C-alpha positions in Angstrom: 0.0 0.0 0.0 1.3 3.5 -0.9 2.0 6.0 1.8 -1.1 8.0 2.6 0.1 9.7 5.8 0.3 13.1 4.1 -2.9 12.7 2.2 -6.6 13.0 2.8 -9.4 10.7 1.6 -11.5 12.3 -1.1 -14.6 12.9 1.1 -12.5 14.6 3.7 -10.5 16.7 1.3 -13.6 17.8 -0.7 -16.6 17.6 1.7 -20.0 17.2 0.2 -18.8 16.3 -3.3 -21.2 14.3 -5.4 -20.0 12.6 -8.6 -20.3 9.3 -10.5 -21.4 6.2 -8.7 -18.2 4.4 -9.6 -16.1 7.1 -7.9 -18.4 7.5 -4.9 -18.4 3.8 -4.1 -14.7 3.9 -3.7 -14.2 7.4 -2.5 -12.7 6.4 0.9 -9.9 4.7 -1.0 -9.2 7.7 -3.3 -6.7 10.1 -1.7 -5.9 13.8 -2.4 -2.2 14.7 -1.9 -2.6 18.4 -2.5 -4.6 21.2 -4.2 -3.1 24.3 -5.7 -4.6 27.5 -7.1 -2.4 30.3 -8.6 -2.8 33.9 -7.7 -4.8 34.4 -10.8 -7.5 32.1 -9.3 -8.3 30.7 -12.7 -7.2 27.1 -12.2 -7.4 24.5 -9.5 -5.0 21.6 -9.8 -5.6 18.5 -7.7 -3.2 15.6 -7.2 -5.2 12.4 -6.8 -3.9 8.9 -5.8 -5.6 5.6 -5.8 -4.6 1.9 -5.6 -6.8 1.1 -8.6 -7.4 2.4 -12.1 -10.0 5.2 -12.5 -11.3 5.5 -16.1 -10.6 8.9 -17.7 -14.4 9.5 -18.2 -14.8 9.3 -14.4 -11.9 11.7 -13.9 -13.4 14.2 -16.3 -16.8 13.7 -14.5 -15.1 14.4 -11.2 -13.5 17.6 -12.6 -16.9 18.7 -13.9 -18.6 18.0 -10.6 -16.0 20.0 -8.6 -16.4 22.9 -11.1 -20.2 22.8 -11.0 -20.6 22.4 -7.2 -17.8 24.7 -6.0 -17.1 27.2 -8.8 -20.4 27.3 -10.6 -20.3 31.0 -11.5 -16.6 31.5 -11.6 -14.1 31.1 -14.5 -12.1 28.4 -12.9 -10.6 25.4 -14.7 -10.4 22.2 -12.6 -7.5 19.8 -13.5 -6.9 16.5 -11.8 -3.4 14.9 -12.0 -4.0 11.3 -11.2 -1.5 8.7 -10.1 -2.4 5.0 -9.7 -0.5 2.6 -7.4 -1.0 -0.8 -9.0 1.0 -3.2 -6.9 -0.9 -6.3 -8.1 -0.7 -5.5 -11.9 2.0 -5.8 -14.5 2.4 -2.9 -17.0 0.9 -5.0 -19.7 -2.2 -5.7 -17.6 -2.5 -2.1 -16.6 -2.2 -0.9 -20.2 -4.8 -3.4 -21.5 -7.2 -2.3 -18.7 -6.5 1.4 -19.2 -6.1 1.5 -23.0 -9.6 2.8 -23.7 -8.9 5.8 -21.3 -5.6 6.4 -23.1 -7.3 6.5 -26.5 -10.1 8.7 -25.2 -7.7 11.2 -23.8 -5.6 11.1 -27.0 -8.6 11.7 -29.1 -9.4 14.8 -27.1 -5.8 16.1 -27.4 -4.5 15.1 -30.7 -6.4 13.1 -33.3 -3.2 12.2 -35.2 -1.7 10.3 -32.3 -5.0 8.8 -31.5 -5.2 7.2 -34.9 -1.5 6.2 -34.8 -1.9 4.3 -31.5 -5.1 2.5 -32.7 -3.0 1.0 -35.4 0.1 0.3 -33.3 1.0 -2.7 -31.2 3.0 -2.8 -28.0 5.5 -5.5 -26.9 6.1 -5.6 -23.1 8.4 -8.6 -23.1 11.6 -6.6 -22.5 12.6 -5.8 -18.9 12.1 -2.1 -18.3 11.5 -1.6 -22.1 8.3 -1.3 -24.2 8.6 -1.7 -27.9 6.0 0.4 -29.9 5.5 -1.2 -33.2 4.1 1.2 -35.8 2.5 0.7 -39.3 5.1 0.2 -42.0 4.9 3.7 -43.4 8.0 5.7 -43.0 6.4 9.2 -43.0 3.9 8.0 -40.4 6.6 6.4 -38.2 8.6 9.6 -38.4 5.9 11.5 -36.6 5.8 9.1 -33.7 7.8 11.1 -31.3 4.9 12.9 -29.6 3.1 9.5 -29.1 6.2 8.0 -27.6 6.6 10.9 -25.2 2.9 10.8 -24.3 2.9 7.1 -23.5 6.1 7.4 -21.5 4.5 10.0 -19.3 1.4 7.9 -18.8 3.4 4.7 -18.0 5.8 6.5 -15.6 3.8 9.2 -14.0 0.2 7.9 -14.0 0.6 4.1 -13.9 3.8 4.1 -11.9 6.0 1.9 -14.2 9.5 3.5 -14.9 10.1 2.1 -18.4 11.6 3.3 -21.6 9.9 3.2 -25.0 11.4 2.4 -28.4 9.8 2.3 -31.7 10.0 0.2 -34.8 7.9 -0.3 -37.9 6.1 -3.5 -38.7 8.8 -4.4 -41.2 11.3 -4.6 -38.4 13.1 -1.4 -39.1 13.7 1.2 -36.4 11.2 4.1 -36.9 12.7 7.2 -38.4 13.1 10.3 -36.4 11.7 13.6 -37.8 15.2 14.9 -38.7 15.8 11.7 -40.7 12.7 12.1 -42.8 11.6 14.7 -45.4 10.3 18.0 -44.1 6.6 18.7 -44.1 6.5 20.3 -47.5 8.2 17.3 -49.0 5.7 15.0 -47.4 2.8 16.9 -48.7 4.4 17.0 -52.2 4.6 13.2 -52.0 0.9 13.1 -51.1 0.1 15.2 -54.2 2.0 12.8 -56.4 0.2 9.8 -54.9 -3.2 11.5 -55.5 -2.2 12.2 -59.1 -1.0 8.7 -59.7 -4.2 7.3 -58.3 -6.2 9.5 -60.6 -4.2 8.4 -63.7 -4.5 4.7 -62.9 -5.6 3.1 -66.2 -7.4 0.3 -64.3 -9.9 2.8 -62.9 -12.4 3.9 -65.5 -13.0 7.6 -65.7 -16.3 8.8 -64.2 -17.7 12.3 -64.7 -18.7 14.0 -61.5 -22.4 15.1 -61.3 -23.0 18.8 -60.9 -24.8 19.6 -57.7 -25.3 22.7 -55.6 -23.0 23.1 -52.6 -24.4 23.1 -49.1 -22.3 23.5 -45.9 -23.3 20.0 -44.8 -22.0 18.3 -47.9 -18.3 17.5 -48.2 -17.1 17.5 -51.7 -14.6 14.8 -52.7 -13.0 15.9 -55.8 -10.7 13.5 -57.4 -11.1 13.8 -61.1 -14.3 11.9 -62.0 -15.3 11.3 -58.4 -18.1 12.6 -56.3 -19.2 16.2 -56.0 -18.5 19.3 -58.1 -15.1 20.6 -59.3 -13.2 23.1 -57.2 -9.9 25.1 -57.2 -7.7 26.2 -54.4 -4.4 25.1 -52.8 -4.8 22.5 -50.0 -3.7 23.4 -46.5 -2.0 21.1 -44.0 -4.4 19.4 -41.6 -2.3 20.7 -38.7 -3.6 24.2 -39.4 -7.2 23.2 -38.8 -7.7 23.9 -35.1 -11.2 25.4 -35.0 -14.1 26.2 -37.2 -12.8 28.0 -40.3 -15.3 27.6 -43.1 -14.5 26.0 -46.4 -11.1 24.4 -46.7 -9.3 22.3 -49.3 -7.2 19.5 -48.0 -5.7 16.2 -49.2 -4.7 13.1 -47.4 -4.8 9.3 -47.2 -7.8 7.5 -45.7 -7.0 5.7 -42.5 -10.4 4.3 -41.7 -14.0 4.3 -43.0 -17.3 3.6 -41.2 -20.8 3.5 -42.8 -24.1 4.0 -41.0 -27.5 3.7 -42.7 -30.0 6.4 -41.7 -33.7 6.3 -41.3 -34.3 8.5 -44.3 -32.6 6.0 -46.6 -29.3 7.9 -46.9 -26.0 6.6 -45.6 -23.5 8.4 -43.4 -19.9 7.8 -44.4 -17.5 8.7 -41.6 -13.8 8.6 -42.5 -10.4 9.6 -41.1 -7.7 11.0 -43.3 -4.1 12.1 -42.6 -1.6 14.2 -44.5 1.1 13.2 -42.0 1.0 16.6 -40.3 -2.2 15.6 -38.5 -5.5 13.7 -39.0 -9.1 14.7 -39.1 -12.5 13.1 -39.4 -14.7 13.8 -42.4 -18.4 13.0 -42.9 -20.4 12.6 -46.1 -24.2 12.0 -46.3 -24.8 9.9 -49.5 -28.1 9.3 -51.1 -29.1 5.7 -52.1 -28.0 6.2 -55.7 -24.6 7.6 -54.6 -23.7 4.8 -52.2 -21.9 2.6 -54.7 -19.8 5.5 -56.0 -18.9 6.6 -52.5 -17.9 3.0 -51.6 -15.3 3.1 -54.4 -13.9 6.5 -53.4 -13.9 6.0 -49.6 -11.6 3.0 -49.2 -8.8 2.6 -46.7 -5.5 3.6 -48.2 -7.0 5.8 -51.0 -5.6 9.3 -51.5 -8.1 12.1 -51.7 -8.3 15.8 -52.4 -11.5 17.3 -51.0 -13.2 20.5 -50.2 -15.4 20.8 -47.2 -16.5 23.0 -44.3 -14.5 22.7 -41.0 -17.2 22.7 -38.3 -17.3 21.7 -34.6 -19.4 18.5 -34.3 -21.2 18.4 -31.0 -21.7 14.6 -31.3 -18.0 13.9 -31.8 -16.8 16.8 -29.6 -14.3 17.9 -32.2 -13.8 19.8 -35.5 -14.7 17.6 -38.5 -15.0 18.1 -42.2 
């Protein structure tokens, strides 16, 4: 058991607090080490300890409950720094039990690293060493430094396992570092070449795009002969899309695609693309007669140029196209 002599149980440290049932049921085993607020009085930081894992959703709910119950009409941000003392678990067991929380947090912080971790695998067989195995795509692996640093902090500071992390690609090669790889402009240039090559593939018959009026809710995929209307404009890096910014032109490679039939007979296509500076989710609502064409366009690994509106999606809680 970790030393709690200088800590207080959660109900004693924050009297009267009401939050999720999962937290309240074990509140007497959750300890608060310290709470700090700067002179600006705009942020409260709370150092929390527990001998078990607390899902990130419950941590966020706890932050929201403290904010609502104690700072309801004040501009104060509540931040919990959690540390788990998992004496009866190995790092691999802790990671597997906590992986959903790691992905959830990554998705809220950086969609690129979130998609990269979803496609990576971790090897815990080394003593004091974790091997992060990445998809065999050099420009993707070259951007793995932020993910490695993030996982290192989670493993050491939150889960309590002092390990090192190394990366390699699925082909067995060490992952490139950013300085070993091409710069961002070169990567984007490679993307443009891939898109052009895909458009010129003689095995794909040319299709003329139907002309339709643009609405803000309709993303326009505009390979030559694909879906939507023609457009001009230089694409911007996905890393520049941080908030709602109206119509944008981007290009990238599709990482994943999901389809959902709707009650009105249309189909929602939700896909994630990356240009290796960042990733973003796009959504297209296709009519029944368009579904077959969109199935051909929106395939994993395809390269796209598209024009769409960058809007905050309340359902996903992030900016999407």
